[in-house]
C-alpha positions as CSV (number, residue, x, y, z in Angstrom):
1,M,-2.1,-66.5,31.8
2,A,1.5,-65.3,30.9
3,S,0.9,-61.7,31.5
4,S,-0.7,-62.2,34.9
5,S,2.0,-64.6,36.1
6,M,4.7,-62.3,34.7
7,S,3.3,-59.2,36.6
8,S,3.1,-61.2,39.8
9,R,6.7,-62.1,39.5
10,G,8.0,-58.6,39.3
11,S,7.9,-57.6,35.7
12,G,5.4,-54.9,36.3
13,S,2.0,-54.2,35.0
14,W,1.5,-54.8,31.2
15,T,-1.6,-53.6,29.3
16,A,-3.2,-55.9,26.6
17,K,-2.0,-53.3,24.0
18,Q,1.6,-53.4,25.3
19,N,1.6,-57.2,25.2
20,K,0.3,-57.1,21.6
21,D,2.8,-54.5,20.6
22,F,5.5,-56.7,22.3
23,E,4.6,-59.7,20.3
24,R,4.6,-57.7,17.1
25,A,8.0,-56.2,17.9
26,L,9.4,-59.7,18.6
27,A,8.3,-60.7,15.1
28,V,10.0,-57.6,13.6
29,Y,13.2,-57.6,15.9
30,D,14.6,-61.1,15.9
31,K,17.7,-62.3,18.1
32,D,20.0,-61.1,15.4
33,T,18.9,-57.5,15.5
34,P,21.4,-54.9,17.0
35,D,19.9,-53.2,20.0
36,R,17.0,-55.6,20.0
37,W,15.6,-54.9,23.4
38,Y,15.9,-51.1,23.0
39,N,14.0,-51.4,19.7
40,V,11.3,-53.6,21.2
41,A,10.9,-51.2,24.2
42,K,10.6,-48.3,21.8
43,A,7.8,-50.3,19.9
44,V,6.0,-51.2,23.2
45,G,6.2,-47.8,24.7
46,G,6.4,-47.1,28.5
47,K,8.9,-49.9,29.1
48,T,12.8,-49.9,29.3
49,A,14.9,-52.4,27.4
50,E,15.5,-54.2,30.7
51,E,11.8,-54.6,31.3
52,V,11.0,-56.0,27.8
53,K,14.0,-58.3,28.0
54,R,12.8,-59.7,31.4
55,H,9.3,-60.0,30.0
56,Y,10.7,-62.0,27.2
57,E,12.7,-64.3,29.6
58,L,9.5,-64.9,31.6
59,L,7.6,-65.8,28.5
60,V,10.3,-68.3,27.5
61,E,10.1,-69.8,31.0
62,D,6.3,-70.0,30.8
63,V,6.5,-71.7,27.3
64,K,9.1,-74.3,28.7
65,H,6.8,-75.1,31.6
66,I,3.9,-75.6,29.2
67,E,5.8,-77.7,26.7
68,S,7.2,-79.9,29.5
69,G,3.6,-80.7,30.8
70,Q,4.1,-78.7,34.1
71,V,1.0,-76.7,33.2
72,P,-2.1,-78.8,33.1
73,F,-4.7,-78.3,30.3
74,P,-7.9,-76.9,31.6
75,N,-10.9,-79.2,31.7
76,Y,-13.0,-77.4,28.9
77,R,-16.6,-78.4,28.5
78,T,-17.4,-79.8,25.1
79,T,-20.3,-78.4,23.1
80,G,-22.7,-80.9,21.6
81,G,-22.0,-84.5,20.8
82,N,-19.8,-86.7,22.9
83,S,-16.3,-87.7,23.1
84,R,-16.5,-91.5,22.3
85,G,-13.6,-91.5,19.7
86,N,-10.4,-93.4,20.2
87,A,-8.5,-90.5,21.6
88,S,-8.9,-89.3,25.1
89,D,-10.1,-85.7,25.9
90,D,-6.5,-84.8,26.9
91,E,-5.0,-86.1,23.7
92,K,-7.6,-84.2,21.7
93,R,-6.7,-81.1,23.6
94,H,-2.9,-81.7,23.0
95,K,-3.6,-81.9,19.3
96,A,-5.6,-78.6,19.3
97,V,-3.0,-76.6,21.0
98,S,-0.1,-75.2,19.1
99,I,2.7,-73.4,21.0
100,P,5.3,-71.4,19.1
101,H,8.8,-72.2,19.9
102,F,10.8,-69.3,21.1
103,S,14.6,-69.0,20.9
104,S,16.0,-69.1,24.4
105,D,19.1,-67.2,23.2
106,L,18.6,-64.1,25.5
107,T,22.2,-62.8,25.2
108,T,21.4,-60.6,22.1
109,S,21.4,-56.9,22.9
């Protein structure tokens, strides 16, 4: 979801490999790393520091929308059994989803 919505909002086209490299680079180059966006861009390949910074900003925005409940959970079909427990299907899905928290400090170079 994130990569398709990001590309439609002007971040350009990102391949699955670039997205995976982006995720890995964010784990290596945290907000305190000098020249963070330059290093992330170098790790991703084919993107400028500004492009990777914008990609990160859009990711943070998407996560905020998800965490605030602005993005509905899909209505997945359950396999086998039934859902006669005390918790609603939505509550079960909420418990099953874990979203990492991203720092919104985007002022780091």
